[in-house]
C-alpha positions, 0 to 999 in steps of 0.5 A: 519836526514836518507838518502839513497844513492845508488851508481852505477860504471858509464859509458862512455856512457851517454846512459847507465848512464841515464838508471840507472839514470831512474832506480834509480828513480823508486826505489826513489818513492817507498822508504818513505825515505826523502832524498834520492841521487844517485852518480857514482864511474867513469866516470860521475856525480855526484860523490860519494863525490857529492852525499855524500854531497848532503845528508848532506846538506839536513841535513842528519846525517845517510848515508845508502849507497847501493852499486847497483854493481852486485858482491863484487869485488875491487870498493865495497871493497875498493874504496867506503869504500875509498870515504866514510871515507872521511866523518868521522862526517857523520854516513855511513852505507854501505850496500852490492852488489845484490849478489846472489839472486833468483831474478837474476837467474829469470833475466838470465832465461829471457834473454835466453829465449829472445835470443832463447834458448830451452835446446837442447843437442847442446846447451849450456849457458856461463855467462860472468863476468867483472872478479875481484881480489876478489875471492868472486865474482868469488865463487858469479858467480859460485853460480849464474851459479849453481843455473842457471843450475839447473833451465834450467836443462842445462850446465852453464859455467863462464869466466870473461873479465879481469880474469881467465878463459877468455871467449874467451878460454872458448868458444873455447872449447866449439866450437862444439856447440851452445852457448849462450853468458849471459853477466853479466853486468848492464852496456853494451857498451864496453865490450859487443861490444869487445865480439861480434867482437871477438866471431864467429861461432854458437854464440848467445849474450844475452842482459846483466842484466841490469836495470831490474824492478826485481831488484828494490824490491833486492835493497828495500831489500838491504837498508833494511838489512843496517838499520837493522843490523845497529840497532843490531850493536848498541843493541850488543855494548850498 
């Protein structure tokens, strides 16, 4: 029997985790899958292991695993697969993070609009990601920035919290303009608070991506892609 398992990062803030749970329950309500579960990689439960056990306990022999992460990184490329390898008797079909998609650009446009961005000459946008040792993360953030710049007809700069270029330095170079900070996070919390404390002057903070309902069809798409790729691999090796 098949199951779908949705994995989020997890937050130290109970309110942030509750937002994910409410969001993913909406995703699960739309899915025809009989067995579904969710888990968190860090900070809270159910853990990835507990979520996998839930699926197996309900009779799942094949589990489609969807990482609900914005960009690729160590967590998506290493940590989650390592957790799944603990269950060699179960077939785990692993998907990819949300990545670069038009719907994400659309949400970024919404966040700028909500913050009052007008596209004036003295306004600029700084898209801030978490940062990763996986170079693909920076490449994908640049692609999103380029798409957003084209959509809004404005300059969009990129920076990170944990890896260079750091947001403090990039914001300092843009100090002569009104900077709209776009936190590219699903979980709002410590990093956004840190940025708000450190950056002053003519700075406007937008809301993060968050668990916007526009993401629901994209998560469904990622689950479908996994199942489709798995069927094709079966066909190719038959």
